[in-house]
N, C-alpha and C positions, 0 to 999 in steps of 0.2 A: 757550229752555230754562233753567230756573232752576239756580243753582249746586248746589242739593241734588240735582237730577236728574243733573247732570254727575258729581257725586261718586259717586252710586250706580252709574251705568253704568261709571265707571272702575274702581271697586272690584270689580265683578262680572267685568269683563274680566281684571283682574289675578288674581282668585281662580281663574278657570277660563279660561285663555287659549283663545280660540276657535282650533281647530286645523283651524285652518282656518282605484257607482256604480253552437233548432233552427229552422233557417231556415223550416220549414213553419209555424211559429207566427206568422210575419209580424212586423210592426212594432208590434204591441200590447205593452203593458207585460207583462213576465213575472212581476214580483215583487209578489205580494200582500202587504199589510202584515203583517209578522211581529211579533205583539204579545207573544209569550212564547216560551220555549225550545221548539222543535218537539219533538213526541214522538219523531220519528225521530232526533233528536239524542241520545237516550238510548243509542244504540248505541256500542259500544266502537270503538277505533281499528281493530281487525281487520276490521270490517264495511265499511271503505272499501277497495275492491280496488286493487292496484297499477295504475298508469297508464303506458302505453307512453311518453308524452311527459313524465313526471315529471322535472323539473330539467333538461330539455334546453335548450340555449342557442341563440341565433340562429345561431351558426356551425355547431352540430350540425344544425340544420334545413336550412341552406344546403347542407351536405355531403350530407345525405340527398336533397335535391332534385336536386343535381348527379349523384349516383350512380344516381338512379332509384328509390331506396327509397321516397321520398315524392313527392307532388305538393303544390302549394299547396292543391288541393281536398281531398286526403286529410288533410292537417294540419288544415285548418279544420274538417272533419267530425269528426275525433277530438276537437278542443276543444269543438265543439258537443255531442257525445255526453257528454263529461265534465261539462259544465255541467248538462245534463239529469240526470246521475247524482248529482252531489254538491252542486250549488248549489240546485236546486229540490227534491231528495229527499235521502235519506240524512242527512248532517249538516246539510243545508240552510243553507249559508253565507249565501245571499241577497245575493251581491255584484253580481249582474247585474240591471239594471233593464229592459233591452231588448236584443234581438238584431237584427242586420241581416238582413232577409229576402233581401237581394241578395248576402250574403257568398260563397256558393258559386259564383254566376255570375261574381262579380268574380275569385274564385280561378281559375275556369276560363279566363277571359280572360288572366290573368297566366301561367298554365301555357302557353297557346298562344303568348304573346309570348316566354316564355323559350325555347321550342322553336325559334321563328323567328329571334329576334334575340339571345338570351342575356339574363341578368338585368340589371336596371337598376342594382342595387347590393345592399348587405347586407340591405335591408328587403324585397327583391322576394319576394312570396308569403308574407310572414310575417304571421300574424294578430295584431292588436292590439286591445285593449279601451280605450276612452276614457271619461273622466268625463262624466256627463250635464249638464254645463254648457258643454261644448265643442260648438259648433254644427256640424251637418251638414245640407247641403241634399240630403237623400235621403228614404228612406221611414221614417226613424226620427225620433222627437221629440227636442227639446232643451228640458228643463224645469227644470233645477237641482233636480229631485226634487219640485217643487211642483205640486199639482193646479191651481193658478192658470194654469199654462202647458200643461196637458194638451191634446194635439192640436197643439201648436205645432211647426212645422218652419220654420227660417229659409230665406229665399230664396237665401242664399249660404253656401257653406262658410266655416267659420272658417279662419284662417291655418294652424292646426295640422292640421285635417282636409285642407286642400289640400296641405300639405307631405307628409303621410302618403300620400295618394293618388299624388302625383308620385313618391314613393320606391318605389312598388310594394307598399306594405303593404296588407293586407286588414283593413279596419275591421270587426271581428267583431260589435261591439255597444257598448253603453253600460253604465257601471258606476253603481251606486247611490252615494249621497253623503249627507253631512249637508245637509239641505235648505237652499237658498240659501247653500251653502258655509259653513254653521254661523254665519250672521250674521242670525239671526232672534230667538233667545232666549238669555238668560244662564243658563237652566236646561235647555238642550237635552240630548238623548242623542245623542252623536256616532254617525254612521252611520245615523240615522233620517231618513226623508223621508216626506211624506204620500203620495207616489206609490209609493215603493219599499218602505216598511216598514223594519225594522231589519236591518242587516248584522251578521254575527257574525264573531268572530275564529276562524280555522281551527285555531289551537293549542288553544283551549278555547272551546267554542261559547257558553258563558255569559259570556265576556269581550268587552270592547269592541274594535273594530278601529281605534279612533281616527279622527278626522275632519280635514278634511272629505272627503278623497279615500279614504274608507274602503273603498269597493268596489274601487277600483283596487289598493289595498294588499292586501286579502284575496284578490282574484282572482289577482294575481301570485304570492302565496305559495302558493295552493292549486293552482297550475298550470292555471288555467282559460284561459290564453292565454300565448303566448310572451313578450309584453311588454305593459305598460299605460302609460297617461298619466294623470297627476293634475294638479291645480292647487293653488297655495299663495298665501295672503296672509300668514299667519303660522303656520307649523307644519303646514299641511295636506298637504304632501308628505312631510316628514321624520318627522312623528309616526306616520302610518299605516305608513310604511316600518319604523320602529322596532318598533311594536307587532306587525307581521306578519312580522318577520324577513327583510326584503328591503332592496334598495338603492334610495334615492331621491335624485334630483338636483334641487334647487331652483336654477335658473339665476339669473344676474344679470338683473334686470329690463331687458328690451329685447333679450335674446339670442334669445328665442322670441316669436313674435307672439302678442298677446292679442286681436287683432281677431276678433270673432265668438264670444268666450267671455263668458258671462254674468258681469258683473264685481262686485267689491266695491270695489277701490281701484286706480286707475291708478298710484299711487305704489309699490304693493307686489305687485300681482298678477303671477303668471307661471304658465305651464304647464311641466311637466317630466316626465322618465321615472320610472317605478316598475317595477323589474325585479328578477330574482333575483340578478344578478351585475353587477359594475361594468362589465365588458366589454359586456354587453347594454345597459346604461344609456348608455354612451358612444356605442355605435352608434346608439341611438335618438335621443340628443341631436343627433348629426350630421345626422339626417334632419329634426329639428324646427327647428333653429336656422336663421334666415334673415331677410333684410330683407323687410319687408312694407309696401307703400305705404299700407296701412290702419292701421298702428300706428307713430306717430311715434317711439316709444321705440326701435324697431328701426333707425331712421335717425339716431340720435344720433351726432355726430362722434366722441365718445369710444369708441364701440362697437368691441370687438375680438372677433372670432369666428374659429373654425377650420372648415374644410370637413369635417374628419375628426378627431373627438375620440378615436378608437381608437388613433391614433398616439402618444398619451400614456400608454397602458397599459404600465407598466414594473414588472416583478417586483421590481426593486431600488429602487422609488420612494421608500422611506423612508430610504434611505442618505444621510446628510448633511442631510436635511431638518430645518430649524429650526421646531419646532412649539411654540406657546404653549399652556399648560394653563390654561384659565379656571376656576380652582378655585372661584370664587364660584358657578359653575353646577353644582358637584358635590354640593351640600348638600341637594338636595330628596328624596333617598331613601337611607337608610342601607344598604339592601340592595344598592344599586348599587356600594358601595365595593369589594368584592372583584372584581366584574366589571370595573370601570374600572381597578383596579390591574393585573389580568391584561392588559388592553388596552394600558396604558402600558408594562408590562414587555415585551410583544411588540414594540412600536415601538422601544424602546431596544435590544432584541436584534437588530433589523434595521438598526441604525445611525442611527436618528433622534436628533437632539439636542433634548431636551425642556427648554424653559424653563418651570420649574414652581416657583411659580405666576407668572402674569402678571395684573396688576390692571387691570381696565377700570372706572374710577371712575364712568362714566356709566350702568352697568347699573342698571336699575330706575328711572331718572330720566326715562324717556320713555314710561312706560306710559299716563299720562293723555293726553299729547299724541298718542300713537299712536291712542288711542280716538277722540279728537276728529277727527283726519284721516280715519279710516275711516268715521265717521258721516257727515261731509260728503261724502266721495267716493262712498260707497255710494249715497246719494240721487241725486247728480248723474250718476254713471256709469251706474247702472241705468236712470234715466229716459232718458238719451241712448241707451242700447242698445235699449230697448223702442220708442223713437220711430222707429227705422229700419224697423220691420216693421208694415205696415198689417194683416197677418194675425195679429198677436199678440193673444191673448184679453184681456190686460191691457196698459195703456200707461204705467203709472207705479207708483212705490212706494206711493202713496196708494191706488191701485186694488187692489194686492196685499193691503194691510192690510184693506181693505174686503171683499175676497174671503174672506180667512181668517176674518173675523168672521162672515160669512154661512155659512161652512162649518165652524163650530166643531167639529162632531162628527167631522170627518175631518182637519182641520189643527191644531186647538188642543186636541185631547183629552189630550195628554201635557204639553205646555209651550206657552207663549204666544209673543208677538212683541214683547216690550218693546224689544229692540234696534232693530227696524224702526220702532217708534213714536218712539224717540229720534232716529233718523236723519231721519224725516219732518219733525221739528220744526226741523231745521237749515236755515240759509239758503244763499245761493249761495257759490261758491268764491272770491268776492271779499271775503268777510267777514274782518276782521282776525284774529278768533279762529282761523280755519282757516289763514290765511297764516302767522301766527306759530307755530302748532303744527307745521306742515310744516317750517318753517325750523329749529325746535328739534329735531325728529326727525333731520333730516339732519346737523345739527351734532353732536348727541350720539352718534348711531349710526355716522356716517361719520368726519368729521374728528377729533373728540375720542374716538371709540370705536375701531372696527376699524383705521382708518388710523393713528391715533396709536400704538397699542400695537404694531402690526406694524413701524412705522418705528423705534420706540424699541428693540425687541429684534431687529430685522432678521429677521423671521419669514417663513416660507413659508405657514404655515397656523395656525389656532387650532382647539382641540378642546374638546369638552364632551360629557357624556352627552346624548343627544337627548331622552329622556323616561324616566319610570319605567315599570315593568311595567304591562301593561294592567289596567284596573279592571273590576269586574263591571258589566255593562250594567244600568242602573237607569232605567226609564221613569217611575218615580214621582218620584225626586229629581233626575234628570239626572246628568251626568258627575261623577265623583269625581276631583278634581285629583291627578295624580301628578307634576306638575312638568315643566319643559321648558326648553330653551335656545335656542329658535328665534328669539326676538324680535330679537336684535341684528342678525343677518344679514337678517331679514325687513324690519325698519324701514329699514335701510341700503339695501335693494334689492340686496344682495350674494349671491354663491352659497353654497350649503350642501349638503353631501353626507352622507347617513346610510348607514352600513355596519353590518351585524349585528356585535355585540360580545359576545354571550353570552346566558345564560338565567338567569332567576330563577323557581324552581318550574316550570320548563318553559315559561315565557313569555319570548319574545325581547325583548331590549333592544338599542338601537343607540348608536353614537357618531357625533357630527357633526364633520365637517371643514369649516371655513368660512374665508373670507378676503376679500381685496380684490375690487373690481369687476373682472369679466372674468378672474378667476383660475381658471376652470374647468380649463384644462390642468394647472396645478400641483396642484389639489385632486384631479383624477382620477388623476394619477400617484401621489400619496400614498395615496389611498383604495384604489387597486388593490394597491399594495404591502402595505397592511395586510390587505386581504382575502386575498391569496394567502399571506401569512404565517400567517394564523389559521384561515381556513375555518370561521368560526363558524356560518354558515348551516346549519340542519337543516330539512328539510321538515316541515310540520305533521302531526300525528297525528290531528287531528279528535276530540280528547277531549271528552266532555260537560262536564267541569270540570277544574280544575287538580288534579294529583296532589301533595298537600302532603307526601308522604313522600320526595320528591326535591327537592333544591335546584336542580338543573340541568335 
């Protein structure tokens, strides 16, 4: 690839950071491509009926099953009915790409097990929606939203799916996403896939849900399931969480297995919880985290994990916490200023010690090297993934590009595949360009980035706005950059937690708490303290468009 092509791809990624888803209907895709605002979305908020399970927590559902008020079957059925009511009709959020035809029978078996033996743990009988790049060896497809993988079912569960099943969770279905986790085009519309169409933001249907875990973020916010799972390479958990007013945990790379997940980058990829509360996210993370023989990162000697992350939920978690304010990441939207000031004031009133500002001199200096690493690893990792399955319709990145060219009217009708083309031109992972770029990333994001500033100021966490308010979905021009702070933790492979922090014209925005490798316990403690002190989360009203007469 010529230096000119490198420069173009790097500037595009910097301009618009890739952010980056009824049982009777069977395993067929439920989401027809949504090309424009649905006519039904013209309805006002009052047309969406109250839902019995609105804003219920995992603990609420467990209490209900213990008392006999609910069964796993009844809970799953209520969510399936709600999906039919508001995801495919009414406001038509289009967050779900496929439902599990076996969900209710799985729930029945778990109900019988609870009666005979008691619950396995906090996830027993709880419905969960997972992103459509997370492999399941069942009657659902795993496609990353691409028609190139239509009909494909892996022969083995992903590590995440296996952990969920072992915990007793009911995999209710798959969520729509930005196709190929938003690593196809530099002019894409987040939340659009060839297989699933466009996902909408439940706060204002004409707004974008952010990507690539758009369906998981929108589904969690709209109460289409108790909990959801997304994946992130750079921003794809925390940005949808911010845009949809929910909590997202992007774990340290290696805490949660990536085996069986359609990849972008083994240096940065991870799955993680997207939920309505920190407590639910911590409970789900406890179920997801585990060593997997199929993922070497989970067997790293430095790995530090907890069997139960809910034990770190501390209402006084902010008291005495030393938190560094990364002011350089506060400048991307002037409308964020009063929201972030209120968030910082709340932290101080709860006893946090804010070190404001802290300077991270390496910020912005690894954008180009990040892009190089992702291009190399996407080609190598995707080809390796596809080679595992003789039943896959395509077997390489090259074949995917060729499929898209042949199916231009279905896959390339809104935006192209320039990122894929750049990736295909890359060589093996032994290339010096790649090796040097990866070393630069780790040096600037880890040793001279997060680790250095936290050592210097003796910090427990760093904070920054997660992203700006959601932009209008635009299939003509693609995403409109509203800024974000995800890259530092993403490139380092370190944890990052988004928590709702307020509203701008009725659109939610979040704040990110991030820090050292394996610092999830500390971040959960601080994030929970902030959430409990502020309670900024408000459920969506499913408006057709933003009400510009109110700032909040």
